[in-house]
N, C-alpha and C positions, 0 to 999 in steps of 0.2 A: 532367399528372403521371403518369397511368396508363400512358401509352405513352412516357414520357420516356426510359427506358433504350433502347428501340428507336430513338427519334429520334437519340439521341447516337451509338449504334453506326452507324447509317446515315450520319450526318454525318462520322464519322471515315473511313468507307469512301469517301465522296464526295471528301474532301480528297485521298486517295491517287489517286483517279481523275483529279482536276483536274491532277495533275502530268503525267499521260500524255496525256489527251484535251483538245484546245483547247475553250474555252467561249466563248459569244458575249460581245461587249464590254459589252452591257447587263448581263448576269449578272456580268461581271467588276467593273463599277462597283458593283453591289449588294454583292458579296463584299468589295470594298475598304472600303466604308462600314461593313459589318458588322465588319470587322477592327478599325476604329477604335472602334466602339461597344463591342465586347468588351473592348478594352484599357481604356477608361474605366470599364466595369463592374468589372473586376478591381481597378483602382486605388481606386475608392470602397469596395469591399468590404474591401480591405486596410486602409483608413483607419478603417472603422467597426467592425471586429471588436474584441472585448475580449481575446481570446486567440488565439494562432496556430492552436490546434487547432480553432477554429471554422471555419477555412478549410483543412481537412485535405486537400482534393482539389487544393490549389494546385500541388504538384509534378507531378501528372499533367496538370493544366491547362496548366502551362508547356510540357510536351512537345507537347500538342495544338495550342496556339496557335503554337508554333514551326514545327511541320509545316505549319500553315495558311498562315503567312507565306511559307514556302519555296514552297509550291504556288502562291501568288499571284505571287511573284517570277518563277517559271518561266513562268507564263501571260503576265505583262506583258512579260517579255523576248521571248517568242515573237512578240508583236504589235509591239513596238518595232523589233526587227530585221527582222521579216518584212514588216510593212506600214507602218512609220513612224508608227503611230497606235495608242495603247493605251487609248482611251476618254477620256471627259470628266473623270473624277476626277483622273487623272494629269496631263492637260493643264492643268486648273485649278490644281493644286498647283504645277506647274512655272512657269506664268505668274505666280502670286502671289509666288513667291520670287525668280525671276530679274528680272522687271520690266524687260525690255530691257537687262539688264546681266548677261551670262553669267558674268563673273569674280566679281562679288559673289554671285551665286547659288551658284556652286561653293564659295566660301569659307564661306558660311552653312551649306550642306549639310555640308561637312567638319567644321565646328565642332560641329554637332549629333551627327554620327557619332562624332567623337573623344570628346566629352563623355560620350556614352552608354557607349562601350567602355572608356575609361580611368578614368572617375570612378564612374558608377553601377553598371555591370555588374561591374567589377573589385571594387568595395567590397562589393557584395551577395554575390559569390562568396566573398570572404574571411570575411565575417560568418557566412554559412551554414556554412562549413567549421569555424570556431571554435565556433559554437553547437552543431553536431553533436558535436564532440569533448567539449565541456564537459557536454552533456546526458548522453552515454554515461558519462562519468567520474562524474557525480553520481548515477547510478541506484542504486548500492548504499546510499549514504548516505540517499537519499530513502526507499528501502524500509525501512531500519532505523528511520527517523523515523516512518513509518507504523505499524510494529510497536510502537514505543514509545508512540505516541498511543493505539493500540488497547488495549495492555496497561494503560495508566493510566486508561482509561475516557473519554478525550477524544472518541473517535469510536467508532461502532458497526462491526460486522463488514461491513455493507453499505457504509458510507462508506469503510472501508479497501479493500474490493474495487474501488470506483469510483476511488479515488485511485491504486491500483496500476495500474489500466487506463489512467488518464490519463498516468502516468509512462511506460508502455510506448508509448502512442500518441505522446507527445511525442518520445521517442527515435526512433521510426520516422519521424515527420514531419521532424525536423531532419536525420536521416540521408538521407531522400529529397530534402530541399531542398539538401543539399550536392551531390548528383548533378545535381539539376534546374537548379541555377545554371549548370552547364556548358552547358546548352542555350542559356541566355540569352547567354552569352559566345560560343558558336559561332554563334549567330544574328547577333550584331553583326559578327563577322568575315565571315560569309557575305554580309551586306548590303554591306560595303565591297568585297569581291571582285566581287559582282554589278554594282555601280555601275561599277567600273573596266572590266569586260568589256563592259558595255553601251555605254559611251562609245567604247572602242577599236573594238569590232566595228561600232558604228553609223557611225563615221567611215569605216572600210574599206568597208562596204556602200554608204554614201551616195556616196563619191567613186569607188570602183572599179566598182560595179555600176550605181548609179542616175545616174552621171555628174553629181553635184552639185558645186557649188563648195565649197571647204573651209569658208568662213565659213557658208554655208547649212547644210552638213551638221553643222558644230559647233553651230550655234544650235538646229537641229531635234532632234538626238539628245541634246544636253546637256539641253535643256528636258524631253524625255520621260524621260531617265534620272534627272534630279534629281526630277522629279515622282514617278516610280516609287519612288525611294529614300526620299523623304519620306513617301509613303503607307505604305511598309513600316517605316521607322525611327521615325516618330512613335508608332505603336502599340507598337513594340518598346521605345522609350524610356519610355512610360507603364507598360508591364508590368514593365520593369526597376525603375522607381521603386516599383511595388507590391511587387516581390520584396524590395527593400531595406527597405520599411516592415514587411513581415511578419516577416522574420528579425531585425530590430532591435527588434521590438515586445515589450515586457515585459508579462506578465500584469497586467491592471488591471480595475477595476470600471467603467471608462468607455471610450469610444472615443478615437481619437487626437486629434480636434478638441477634445473636452472636456478631455483631459489637457494639451494645448498651452496652452489658455486658462487653465486652473487653475494650471499650474506656471510659466508665464511671467508671468502677470499677476495671480496670486492668492497670491503668497508673502508680501509685506509692503508696506503702503502707503508705508512710508518709502523703499523702493526707487523707487516711482513718483514720489514727490516729488523725490528727488535727481536722477533722470534728467530729469524735467521742468524742474527749475531749471537744469541744465547746458545743455539745448537752448534754453531761453529766453535764457540769457546769450549763447550763440553766435549766436542770431538777432538780438539787439538790439545787441551790442557788437562784432561782427565783420563783415567784408565779405560773409559768406555771405547767401544770399537769405533775407529775413526771414519771408515768408509761410509756407513749409512748416515752418520750425523753430518758429514761434510756434504754428501749428495743432497740430503733433504734441505740443509741450510742454503745450498746453492739454488735449489728450486724455489725456495721462498723468496730469496733476494731477487731472482729473475721475475717472479710473479709480482713483487712489489714495484719493480721498475716498469713493467708493462702496465700495471694499474695506474701508476703515476702518469705515464704517457697518455693513457686513455682519458684520465681526468682532465689533463691539460687540453687535449683535443676537444673534449666536450665543452669546456669553458670557452674556447675559441669559437666553436660553432654557436654557442649561446649568444656570444657577443654579436656575431654576424646576424643571427636570427632577430635579435633585438633591433639592430640597425635596419633590417628589412621591414620589421614591424613599424618602426618610426616612419620609414619612407611610405609604407602602405597607408598609414594614417594621414599623411600629407596629401594623398591623392584626393582630388575634388570629389570623386564619386563616393568616398567614404562619409561624406557629410549626410548622405541619404539616411544612414542609420540613426542620425540625430533627429530626424523629422517625425519619428513615431511618437504619437500621443497616447498615453495609457487611458483606458476607459475609466478605471477607478484607481485612485491613489490615496494612500493615507500616510502622511508625513508626521513624525512626532519628534519631540525633543529627547535628548539623551536620558532624561529622568524616567521616561515611559518605556525605555528599551526592556527593562526586566519584565514588564507585562507581556511582551511579545516573544521573549526568549524562553523557550521550553527548558533550557538547561538551568535557568534560575527560577523555575517553578511557574513561569507565566503560561497562561492558557488562552491568550488572545487569538493566536492562530487557529486553535481548535474551535473557538467561538465563531470565527469568520467562516470556517468550513460549514458550521451549522447554519450560519446566516444564508449562505448560498443554497443550501438544501431547503431552508424554510421559504425563501423567495420562490424557488422552483415549485414547491407545493402550493403556495398561495397564488402565484400569478402564471405559472406554467412556462416560465422563461429560464434560460440558463444565464445566471449572472456572470459577467466576465471576471477573470482573475483579479483579486484585489492586491495591488502592489503596495508593499509596506517598505517605507524608507525612513531612515533617520535624517534629521535636518538640524545641523548645529546652529542655524540662524534662528530657530524657534526657541522660545523659553523652555527650560528643562522639562516642565510639566504640561507643555502645550502640544496640541495636535491639530492637524489640518486635513480636511477631506476634500479631494478634488475630483471633479467629473470632467472628462475630456480635456484634462490639463488646466481647467479653471477652478479656482478655489470656490467651493460652495459654502463651507462653514468652517469654523474652528472652535475649539473648546479647550478648557484648562482644568486639570484635576489637582487634587491635594492628596498626596500620599499619606498613608496611615489614617485616612479618614473615609467615612462612608457618606453616601448621599441619601438624605432622608426627605421624602415628599409627603405632603398631606393630601390624601385622596378625598378629603372633604368630610371624613368621618372620625378624625382623630379626636381624642378626649382630653387633651392637655398640651402644654408647651414643653419644648425641649431646648436645651442649650446647644447652640451651634453657630456657624458662620453663614449668614444669608447668601444665597446664590440663586442662579436660574438653571433649571435642568435643561441641558442643551437640545435634547431630541424633540421635546414638545413645548419648551418655553415656559414650564411651570415653576412657580416659586418653590425653592428647596433650601435645605441647610446641610452644610458639611458638619458631620458629627464624629466624635471619637469612638473608639471601641467600647469605652465605658458607657457611653450614652446609647449604644446600639440596642441593647436589650430593653431599656426603658422606652425607646422610640417604638419598638415593635409592639410592646405591651399597650402603648397608648394608641396604636392603630396606624402609625406611619408606615409608608412603604420604604424599606431600606435596601439599597443596592450597593455592591462593591464597585471598584473602579473598572475592572474588565467588563462587567455587566453594563455599566453606564456607557462606556465607549462603544460596546457592541450594539446596544440599543440605538445609540445615536447613528451609527453607521447603517444599521438596518433601516431606519426611517429615511435617511438620505437616499439610500438605494431605492427604496420603495417609491419615494416621491419623484425620482428621476429615472425610473426604470424605462419609461417610454423613450428617453433620449439614448439609453444604452442599447435599446433593441434595434438592430440594424438589419439590412437585407441578408447578410450572411446568416444571421440567426433565423430569419424566416425560411431561408433555403434549407437549413438543418431540420427545422420542424416539419416542413413539407416533405422532405426526404424520409423522415421518420414515419409520417402518415402513409406515404406511398408504398411502404413495405407491406401494409395490410389492405390499403384501399387504393390500388393503382388506378382504377377506372375513375374515381372521384378526382384525384389529382390531375389526371390527364385532361379531364373536362374543364378544370378551372385554370390550370397553368400549362402552357401560356395562351391557351385559346381565348379565354375571357379576360384574364388579368395578368399583368406583369408582377414580378416579385415586389417591385417598389409600390405598386398600388395596394397589394395585400398588406405590405408592411405599414402603410398609412392607416389602414383599418385596424390592424392589431395594435398599433401604437395608441390610437384613440381609446381602445378598450383598456389597455394597460394604464393609461394616464388616469383613468377613473377607477383604478383598482379592480377591474373585472378580469378574472382569470381567463387565459387562453389555452388552458390544458385540453379543453374539449375542441381540438382542432377539427375533428371530423364534422361536428355540427356547424362550426364556423365556415368551413369550406363548402358544405352543402348549401348554406344560406347564400353564400356568394355565387354559387352555381345557379341558384333559383332566381336571384335578382340581378345577375350580371347582364342580362339582356335588357333590363328595365332602366338601369342607371349605372353610371360609373363614378358618381359623386361619392368620395370616401366617407363623407359625413352621413349621407343617407344610408349607405351600406352598413355603416357602424350601427345606426338605429335598427336596421333590419336584423343584424346579428344579435343585438341586445334583446330584441323581442323574442328571438329564437331561444335565447338563454334565460327565459323568464323564470324557470324553476330555480336555477342557480341564484339569480338575483333575489328572488323571493326568500329563499333559505338564508341568504347572506344578510338581509336587512330586516326580515320580519320575524318576530318572536311571539309565541303564544297565539298565532294566527290573527294578530291584531296589529294595526299600523296607524300611528298618529302622525299626521303630515301637515305641511303648509301647502295650500293650493294657490293658484293664480286666478285673479279676477278675470271673468269672461271677456270684458272689453280689452284687458291687457293682452290676453292670448290672441284675440282677433287682430289687435294692432301689430303684434309681433309677426303674425302670419303675413299680414299685408306689407310688412317692412323687410321681408326676406328678399335679397337681391341675388340673382343668378349671374355668374360670370364664367368665363372659360376656365379660370383657376379654381372655381368652386363657388360656394354660396356664403353669404354673410348677412348679418342683421344691421339694418340702417335705422337707428332711432335718434331722436333729438337729444342732445346732452342733458337738457333739463328733465326730460322724461326718464332718462337712465338714472339720474341722481335721485328722483322721487321713488323710483322702483327699488333702488338699493337701500334707501332709508327705510322704506316699508319692510323690506326683507330683513334688515338688521333688527328691527323692532320685534318681528315675529320669531327670529332666531333666539333673541334674548328671552322671549316669553317661554319657548320650549326648554331652553337650558335651565331656566329657573325652576322648572318642575322635574328636572332630571331626565328629560327625554332628548334623544339624539335628533338634531334638526334634519328633516328630510322634506324636500320639496317635490310635489307631484304635479306634473304638467301633461298637456296634450302631447302625443308622440312627435308631431311635426315641429314643435317649438322647443323640445327638451334640450337638444344639444346647443341651441342658440342661447337659451336662458342660462345653461351651465356656463358658457363662455362669458356671458354678461356678469354673472356672479363672481367670477374669478378676480374681478377688480376689487371686490370687498373681502372675500374669503375663499381660500383655495380648496378647503376640505369639505365644502358643502356637498351633500349627496342630493342629486337631482334625478328623479325617476319619472318614467312615463306610465300612463295607465296600462299600456300593453305589456309592461315589464313585471306586473304584479299578478300573481295567480288570482283567478276570479273568486276563489274560496276565502280569500283574506278579507277581513273586516277593516275597512279604511275609515278613519275618523279624522276630519279636518278640524284643526284647532287654531287655525290662523289663515289669513289670506293676504297675498301681496297685491297691492293696488297701485294706481298711478297717483 
């Protein structure tokens, strides 16, 4: 095996050399015998494989064996026409078939050749062509099925990768078999042409050159030609049969022999009894020979009896296994499997099932796959598998989204309707049923297909049901991503960084911080929609400030300042930023109100001051939104995170930045100020 690749390469080169250079007859006999052996090996392998991909070299092997037979045909033709003797193997095959009757020998040989060419080779070629076409056409559907299984949690990422690779290999294999089957067809035609040329040229050489009688020349050269043809065509016939078996073989857990026995004689004992009875009747009450029919009928009846006994035994074993399964469920330790809580669940009524069923044209599963990819690109985290379940307790068109087993939100759709939303620039009214868009809480309307085109012309944003549900799910995942991001996810990200930056990781974990401490910092970032894809910069910042503080909130601020270019690009457009600032006295008061404890730091302000600050903030937010600007608050670095937590009582989506998070080249314009 160590030098197998070299041996194969040398063998292919020698095959080409044989075409040009004559070889001794003894070596020719050995190669002809090797040709038959190789054909039998290919046939048996094709019968015993469980899947065509287990014999993926078959297309290339067909080409090599075809060239090998052509080389042998040329060598034998050289000896037949040159010396009238092509070795003992060819002579033995010719004598065995002809047996002193040239006409019978020629007819037998022609039957073998025609059967191979018209039946086996032609059929194998057609099956390979159709299989290649169907395999290529089915690739997109299979890829979507893998994505759906992956998203529903039926398979892992590694299993999905393996299955995608198998699909690609299957398409490549059947595409190659479609082309390789042409080699088999061409080889059959080549054998027929070679036989005709050998007989014709042999007669001419024998009569004209060797001065032989016509009968003697006919006998001698026909014997050699038929022997040569059989030595070539029998391996070709065997390999053609193997080709047909491979391309017609469906994937199975057993080989061809086991499948044949199981599917022909393992279906139903009643079939065996009926066929046995018919054959017994034909043997006893008709002029047909009694012995073969009675013997075959007896074998079928015995097979039916054994099959019936096996079925009864399997049923008894199944009953026993079911009882054991029930006993296993009753064991107290099996309750542990019920304690698992899914990270993200989506339950829906039976009316929404068609949206998630790919067999009914639903593409919700594909959209969920894209959601996970989108969140990974936006926030740099791997979203857990979204479990989809039907729930008969819900209304038919209702769905519920759960995080960590708790219901976060629910929504209801109207089938055969579209959701139309006014982005603020629409130029007219449309007819529809008033509703609230579930993802952002915006006023919307359910409209029919007839109103859709009109709504789009008037400037409304129109979405279909799968898009609405997918958008809602995306927003829920984005808002709760910090809750879904756990220590195991942090470990996975750190291991990924360690492959390229081992020194950085070794310095931070576990020398400076534990996985849990890093997870708190990353969760703070994710909670404010700051991507953690740049883990290298984040870990470098933690390494720089790990000796200064272990407060997760302060470390979060240091990391945000390190990511100032990302934050600037995220929120700044046209190098200009309109913001709301804080009054200097308010910032100073907040700095003086920060309290440090062992569990971390917090802001201690009087309730009346908090209420006045929030009222002032809401007035400034309303001022910005009225002119079409996104509300952004700019504060001093030390109070940013505390002010952000303070504002969460009034609005969750408010963007709060510090001066150190904005690039110095950005022009900042204050158009409002929060005061006490």
